[in-house]
Kinemage of the C-alpha trace (Angstrom):
@kinemage 1
@onewidth
@group {chain A} dominant
@subgroup {mainchain}
@vectorlist {calphas} color= white
{ca met a 1} P 0.000 0.000 0.000
{ca thr a 2} L 1.154 3.511 -0.718
{ca glu a 3} L 1.576 6.111 2.030
{ca lys a 4} L -1.607 7.893 0.805
{ca gln a 5} L -3.665 4.697 1.060
{ca ile a 6} L -2.295 3.986 4.548
{ca ala a 7} L -3.207 7.524 5.674
{ca leu a 8} L -6.729 7.199 4.280
{ca ser a 9} L -7.225 3.843 6.030
{ca lys a 10} L -6.251 5.386 9.371
{ca arg a 11} L -8.623 8.363 8.968
{ca pro a 12} L -11.627 8.061 11.365
{ca ile a 13} L -14.936 7.239 9.721
{ca ser a 14} L -17.069 10.392 9.536
{ca arg a 15} L -20.667 10.029 10.569
{ca ser a 16} L -23.582 11.947 9.134
{ca pro a 17} L -25.278 14.578 11.356
{ca phe a 18} L -28.393 12.389 11.467
{ca leu a 19} L -26.436 9.360 12.714
{ca lys a 20} L -24.648 11.519 15.290
{ca thr a 21} L -28.017 12.732 16.582
{ca ile a 22} L -29.289 9.141 16.804
{ca leu a 23} L -26.244 8.038 18.776
{ca arg a 24} L -26.379 11.047 21.072
{ca gln a 25} L -30.063 10.493 21.863
{ca lys a 26} L -30.072 6.680 21.860
{ca tyr a 27} L -31.387 6.434 25.422
{ca leu a 28} L -34.293 8.757 24.688
{ca ile a 29} L -35.116 6.717 21.596
{ca met a 30} L -35.027 3.504 23.643
{ca met a 31} L -37.518 5.052 26.079
{ca leu a 32} L -39.848 5.812 23.155
{ca ile a 33} L -39.826 2.267 21.764
{ca pro a 34} L -42.599 0.878 24.062
{ca ser a 35} L -44.890 3.800 23.178
{ca leu a 36} L -44.190 3.364 19.480
{ca val a 37} L -44.957 -0.351 19.693
{ca leu a 38} L -48.277 0.364 21.405
{ca leu a 39} L -49.037 3.043 18.814
{ca val a 40} L -48.428 0.622 15.949
{ca ile a 41} L -50.429 -2.197 17.558
{ca phe a 42} L -53.461 -0.187 18.648
{ca ser a 43} L -53.516 2.705 16.142
{ca tyr a 44} L -51.931 1.677 12.838
{ca ile a 45} L -52.587 -2.052 12.526
{ca pro a 46} L -56.359 -1.527 13.105
{ca leu a 47} L -56.370 0.760 10.053
{ca trp a 48} L -56.479 -2.473 8.074
{ca gly a 49} L -60.146 -2.602 9.081
{ca trp a 50} L -60.846 0.387 6.842
{ca tyr a 51} L -61.258 -2.031 3.958
{ca met a 52} L -64.701 -2.759 5.424
{ca ala a 53} L -65.841 0.651 4.173
{ca phe a 54} L -65.337 -0.488 0.565
{ca val a 55} L -67.001 -3.906 0.749
{ca asn a 56} L -70.377 -5.299 1.742
{ca tyr a 57} L -68.928 -6.781 4.905
{ca lys a 58} L -70.292 -10.102 6.136
{ca ile a 59} L -69.228 -11.366 9.560
{ca gly a 60} L -67.181 -14.551 9.320
{ca ala a 61} L -66.656 -14.417 5.555
{ca pro a 62} L -62.992 -14.481 4.387
{ca phe a 63} L -61.479 -11.288 3.020
{ca phe a 64} L -61.515 -12.434 -0.624
{ca gln a 65} L -65.187 -13.421 -0.411
{ca gln a 66} L -66.376 -9.952 0.591
{ca thr a 67} L -68.264 -8.118 -2.167
{ca phe a 68} L -66.462 -4.957 -3.284
{ca val a 69} L -68.850 -1.969 -3.501
{ca gly a 70} L -66.414 0.925 -3.934
{ca leu a 71} L -67.636 4.266 -2.616
{ca lys a 72} L -71.241 3.161 -2.165
{ca tyr a 73} L -71.386 3.829 1.577
{ca phe a 74} L -69.624 7.169 1.285
{ca lys a 75} L -72.179 8.322 -1.293
{ca glu a 76} L -74.975 7.093 0.959
{ca leu a 77} L -73.422 8.953 3.865
{ca ile a 78} L -73.099 12.264 2.037
{ca thr a 79} L -76.701 12.182 0.798
{ca asp a 80} L -78.242 11.169 4.135
{ca val a 81} L -80.275 13.989 5.724
{ca gln a 82} L -79.827 12.481 9.194
{ca phe a 83} L -76.050 12.637 8.788
{ca his a 84} L -76.270 16.286 7.746
{ca asn a 85} L -78.139 17.030 10.963
{ca ala a 86} L -75.646 15.042 13.069
{ca phe a 87} L -72.712 16.776 11.379
{ca lys a 88} L -74.236 20.224 12.021
{ca asn a 89} L -74.908 19.450 15.677
{ca thr a 90} L -71.392 18.093 16.131
{ca ile a 91} L -69.755 21.173 14.637
{ca ile a 92} L -71.887 23.602 16.659
{ca met a 93} L -71.426 21.832 19.995
{ca ser a 94} L -67.716 21.210 19.431
{ca thr a 95} L -67.132 24.841 18.477
{ca leu a 96} L -68.918 26.066 21.601
{ca val a 97} L -67.078 23.607 23.849
{ca ile a 98} L -63.651 24.322 22.332
{ca thr a 99} L -64.092 28.100 22.312
{ca ile a 100} L -65.682 28.567 25.730
{ca cys a 101} L -64.602 25.503 27.707
{ca gly a 102} L -61.229 24.994 26.037
{ca phe a 103} L -59.859 28.523 25.754
{ca ile a 104} L -61.821 31.569 26.915
{ca met a 105} L -62.769 30.361 30.396
{ca pro a 106} L -59.678 28.184 31.150
{ca ile a 107} L -57.309 30.997 30.137
{ca ser a 108} L -59.303 33.498 32.214
{ca phe a 109} L -59.316 31.082 35.149
{ca ala a 110} L -55.553 30.481 34.829
{ca val a 111} L -54.919 34.233 34.858
{ca phe a 112} L -57.212 34.576 37.890
{ca ile a 113} L -55.321 31.822 39.723
{ca asn a 114} L -52.012 33.475 38.882
{ca glu a 115} L -53.191 36.766 40.373
{ca ile a 116} L -54.118 35.192 43.726
{ca lys a 117} L -51.364 35.958 46.230
{ca asn a 118} L -52.600 33.807 49.125
{ca leu a 119} L -51.064 30.377 48.449
{ca asn a 120} L -53.488 28.435 50.642
{ca phe a 121} L -56.508 30.009 48.974
{ca lys a 122} L -54.961 29.431 45.545
{ca lys a 123} L -54.392 25.720 46.231
{ca thr a 124} L -57.911 25.337 47.589
{ca val a 125} L -59.490 26.937 44.508
{ca gln a 126} L -57.366 24.837 42.164
{ca thr a 127} L -58.195 21.585 43.960
{ca ile a 128} L -61.923 22.288 43.996
{ca ser a 129} L -61.874 23.168 40.285
{ca tyr a 130} L -60.078 19.910 39.373
{ca leu a 131} L -62.443 17.554 41.209
{ca pro a 132} L -65.383 17.534 38.723
{ca his a 133} L -63.076 16.185 36.007
{ca phe a 134} L -62.896 12.864 37.843
{ca val a 135} L -66.672 12.554 38.085
{ca ser a 136} L -68.235 10.361 35.378
{ca trp a 137} L -70.698 11.823 32.904
{ca val a 138} L -73.372 9.532 34.348
{ca val a 139} L -73.134 11.335 37.692
{ca val a 140} L -72.774 14.760 36.090
{ca ser a 141} L -75.857 14.152 33.952
{ca gly a 142} L -77.844 13.182 37.046
{ca ile a 143} L -76.778 16.412 38.750
{ca val a 144} L -77.713 18.481 35.687
{ca ile a 145} L -81.136 16.834 35.466
{ca met a 146} L -81.790 17.563 39.153
{ca val a 147} L -80.586 21.168 38.909
{ca leu a 148} L -82.744 21.870 35.829
{ca ser a 149} L -85.809 20.037 37.070
{ca pro a 150} L -88.990 22.162 36.589
{ca glu a 151} L -90.402 20.887 39.899
{ca ser a 152} L -87.506 21.161 42.350
{ca gly a 153} L -84.500 22.381 40.326
{ca ile a 154} L -82.527 25.224 41.852
{ca val a 155} L -82.281 27.076 38.523
{ca asn a 156} L -86.047 27.419 38.203
{ca gln a 157} L -86.343 28.369 41.875
{ca ile a 158} L -83.818 31.180 41.439
{ca leu a 159} L -85.471 32.466 38.258
{ca leu a 160} L -88.885 32.393 39.932
{ca gly a 161} L -87.514 34.092 43.031
{ca leu a 162} L -86.043 36.891 40.924
{ca his a 163} L -89.343 37.167 38.990
{ca leu a 164} L -87.538 36.566 35.706
{ca ile a 165} L -90.045 33.884 34.713
{ca lys a 166} L -93.695 33.347 35.594
{ca ala a 167} L -93.704 29.553 35.402
{ca pro a 168} L -91.004 26.859 35.662
{ca ile a 169} L -89.201 25.979 32.438
{ca asn a 170} L -88.499 22.395 31.425
{ca phe a 171} L -85.057 23.097 29.953
{ca leu a 172} L -84.355 19.493 28.982
{ca ala a 173} L -87.575 19.276 26.944
{ca gln a 174} L -86.771 22.209 24.636
{ca gly a 175} L -84.201 21.817 21.882
{ca lys a 176} L -83.248 25.501 21.878
{ca tyr a 177} L -81.579 25.073 25.274
{ca phe a 178} L -79.703 21.853 24.493
{ca tyr a 179} L -76.484 23.392 23.096
{ca gly a 180} L -76.224 25.685 26.103
{ca ile a 181} L -76.837 22.862 28.575
{ca ile a 182} L -74.078 20.773 27.003
{ca thr a 183} L -71.645 23.714 26.983
{ca ile a 184} L -72.302 24.733 30.606
{ca ser a 185} L -72.097 21.111 31.781
{ca glu a 186} L -68.762 20.670 30.007
{ca leu a 187} L -67.518 23.953 31.452
{ca trp a 188} L -68.364 22.952 35.032
{ca lys a 189} L -66.762 19.537 34.621
{ca glu a 190} L -63.571 20.455 32.760
{ca leu a 191} L -62.758 24.087 33.641
{ca gly a 192} L -60.119 23.283 36.242
{ca trp a 193} L -58.593 20.439 34.284
{ca asn a 194} L -58.363 22.420 31.022
{ca ser a 195} L -56.696 25.306 32.834
{ca ile a 196} L -53.781 23.211 34.141
{ca ile a 197} L -51.604 23.609 31.067
{ca phe a 198} L -52.234 27.373 30.959
{ca ile a 199} L -51.393 27.696 34.657
{ca ala a 200} L -48.152 25.804 34.001
{ca ala a 201} L -47.354 28.053 31.030
{ca ile a 202} L -47.940 31.184 33.119
{ca ala a 203} L -45.756 29.792 35.913
{ca gly a 204} L -42.899 29.516 33.409
{ca ile a 205} L -42.933 33.202 32.474
{ca asp a 206} L -39.737 35.048 33.368
{ca gln a 207} L -40.496 37.184 36.448
{ca glu a 208} L -38.087 39.854 35.212
{ca met a 209} L -40.672 40.768 32.583
{ca tyr a 210} L -43.178 41.590 35.333
{ca glu a 211} L -40.522 43.555 37.207
{ca ala a 212} L -39.777 45.557 34.068
{ca ala a 213} L -43.502 46.216 33.644
{ca asp a 214} L -43.679 47.432 37.266
{ca ile a 215} L -40.822 49.845 36.607
{ca asp a 216} L -42.691 51.177 33.555
{ca gly a 217} L -45.711 51.810 35.757
{ca ala a 218} L -47.950 49.076 34.295
{ca gly a 219} L -50.960 48.094 36.359
{ca arg a 220} L -52.295 44.585 36.915
{ca phe a 221} L -54.452 44.510 33.781
{ca arg a 222} L -51.673 46.000 31.652
{ca lys a 223} L -49.298 43.262 32.808
{ca ile a 224} L -51.891 40.608 31.994
{ca trp a 225} L -52.473 42.028 28.508
{ca asn a 226} L -48.866 42.880 27.598
{ca val a 227} L -46.888 40.214 29.479
{ca thr a 228} L -48.962 37.205 30.522
{ca leu a 229} L -51.060 36.599 27.406
{ca pro a 230} L -48.276 37.198 24.833
{ca ser a 231} L -45.961 34.912 26.809
{ca ile a 232} L -48.385 31.967 26.702
{ca arg a 233} L -49.356 32.508 23.060
{ca pro a 234} L -47.251 29.554 21.793
{ca thr a 235} L -49.096 27.243 24.193
{ca ile a 236} L -52.458 28.647 23.106
{ca val a 237} L -51.642 28.169 19.418
{ca ile a 238} L -50.503 24.551 19.806
{ca ile a 239} L -53.545 23.590 21.877
{ca leu a 240} L -55.818 25.369 19.383
{ca ile a 241} L -54.374 23.359 16.477
{ca val a 242} L -54.898 20.072 18.304
{ca ser a 243} L -58.406 21.098 19.388
{ca ile a 244} L -59.420 21.994 15.837
{ca gly a 245} L -58.183 18.574 14.727
{ca gly a 246} L -60.650 17.032 17.175
{ca leu a 247} L -63.509 19.308 16.195
{ca ile a 248} L -65.794 16.496 15.052
{ca asn a 249} L -64.776 14.100 17.824
{ca thr a 250} L -67.091 15.549 20.433
{ca gly a 251} L -68.018 12.121 21.848
{ca phe a 252} L -71.534 10.990 22.631
{ca glu a 253} L -71.785 10.373 26.391
{ca lys a 254} L -73.198 13.719 27.498
{ca gln a 255} L -75.531 13.969 24.500
{ca met a 256} L -76.879 10.465 25.031
{ca leu a 257} L -77.393 10.960 28.782
{ca leu a 258} L -78.991 14.417 28.609
{ca arg a 259} L -81.201 13.979 25.553
{ca thr a 260} L -84.955 13.469 25.814
{ca pro a 261} L -87.514 12.409 23.184
{ca leu a 262} L -88.179 16.111 22.555
{ca thr a 263} L -84.509 17.024 21.962
{ca leu a 264} L -83.375 14.074 19.835
{ca glu a 265} L -82.873 16.248 16.770
{ca lys a 266} L -80.478 18.602 18.599
{ca ala a 267} L -78.729 15.808 20.504
{ca glu a 268} L -77.829 13.738 17.441
{ca val a 269} L -74.049 13.859 16.868
{ca ile a 270} L -71.835 11.808 14.551
{ca asp a 271} L -70.856 9.248 17.182
{ca leu a 272} L -74.502 8.663 18.126
{ca tyr a 273} L -75.310 8.446 14.426
{ca val a 274} L -72.716 5.673 14.022
{ca leu a 275} L -74.040 3.887 17.096
{ca lys a 276} L -77.620 4.051 15.845
{ca tyr a 277} L -77.362 3.594 12.086
{ca gly a 278} L -74.111 1.642 11.916
{ca ile a 279} L -73.422 -0.698 14.818
{ca gly a 280} L -77.014 -0.711 16.050
{ca met a 281} L -78.329 -1.882 12.683
{ca met a 282} L -75.408 -4.289 12.083
{ca arg a 283} L -74.232 -2.126 9.172
{ca phe a 284} L -70.547 -2.450 9.919
{ca ser a 285} L -69.403 -1.255 6.512
{ca phe a 286} L -71.468 1.905 6.816
{ca gly a 287} L -70.190 2.565 10.343
{ca thr a 288} L -66.607 2.113 9.140
{ca ala a 289} L -67.212 4.583 6.320
{ca val a 290} L -68.434 7.184 8.819
{ca gly a 291} L -65.409 6.582 11.049
{ca met a 292} L -63.064 6.889 8.084
{ca phe a 293} L -64.798 10.112 7.047
{ca lys a 294} L -64.260 11.504 10.559
{ca ser a 295} L -60.565 10.603 10.529
{ca val a 296} L -59.922 12.204 7.150
{ca ile a 297} L -61.776 15.392 8.122
{ca ser a 298} L -59.905 15.584 11.450
{ca val a 299} L -56.509 15.316 9.760
{ca ala a 300} L -57.518 17.877 7.129
{ca leu a 301} L -58.729 20.343 9.772
{ca met a 302} L -55.529 19.955 11.791
{ca leu a 303} L -53.337 20.516 8.723
{ca ile a 304} L -55.346 23.586 7.736
{ca ala a 305} L -55.130 25.000 11.267
{ca asn a 306} L -51.407 24.260 11.355
{ca gly a 307} L -50.958 26.034 8.023
{ca phe a 308} L -52.729 29.155 9.267
{ca ala a 309} L -50.734 29.090 12.496
{ca lys a 310} L -47.445 28.786 10.612
{ca arg a 311} L -48.409 31.635 8.295
{ca phe a 312} L -49.679 34.139 10.851
{ca thr a 313} L -47.663 33.172 13.955
{ca asp a 314} L -44.250 31.718 14.721
{ca asn a 315} L -45.697 28.558 16.234
{ca ser a 316} L -46.972 25.352 14.636
{ca leu a 317} L -46.978 21.602 15.140
{ca ile a 318} L -45.033 20.808 11.978
């Protein structure tokens, strides 16, 4: 071998920046492996079941004996008036819940908690606000029904006592009140829990910024508007993107438990629609088509929200 070849053979092997990053973070990657395995098993492998949306699925029949029907169930879904109603209700209720229960009130509550100087009182308020989150919707629905009862409900008693109404109102029997009942119930149950991440974000704000605001003569509300809210904007944007992605995944528990025969039209959401017209009628292919439709719309909404966030702010998921 020549001297040049010997020198080249002794030169250390250069690694790519990507490989260097992998080696440097190998322990973190190892910690992620169990979560990735669970994600693949319970989230990606079940996607194989989406084929049911394109066949006339028969229980027990082998895959190759299922009759291929193409987009039949998607066309049926799009033209179904009942689905249109369920989709509208889902969007309205989800928008109200996300806007009021996910951002406006939790952010306001987090700011309120941050302004409390008495630590014991602050901890007490936080603890009390967290507790309803751990109560099941079955119990919460029972409480709501009792509170809104036209015979003995406290809401009607207060309204009658203040002479705001002349006769008790059966709130649960009138569809025009249903969206509000769902929103207020969600707010009572999840206000404290939804505010946790905002409280944590506020706690991470550099205190020197508040000291600088004090030197400039800023009052409490000025500091909230010019220091607190701008500092937690990245957190707000990220949570907003994720929330928009779940806009049509409002669930069905509270709607199913609080609906009455007179409010069925307002209570119908996509998940209840799947339960009733898909699984309930043994139409598994149709139910799969609805679930697939929900997944595609959720991903599209999240990507759109992420695109707007990236364009108009400095924060985004990807």
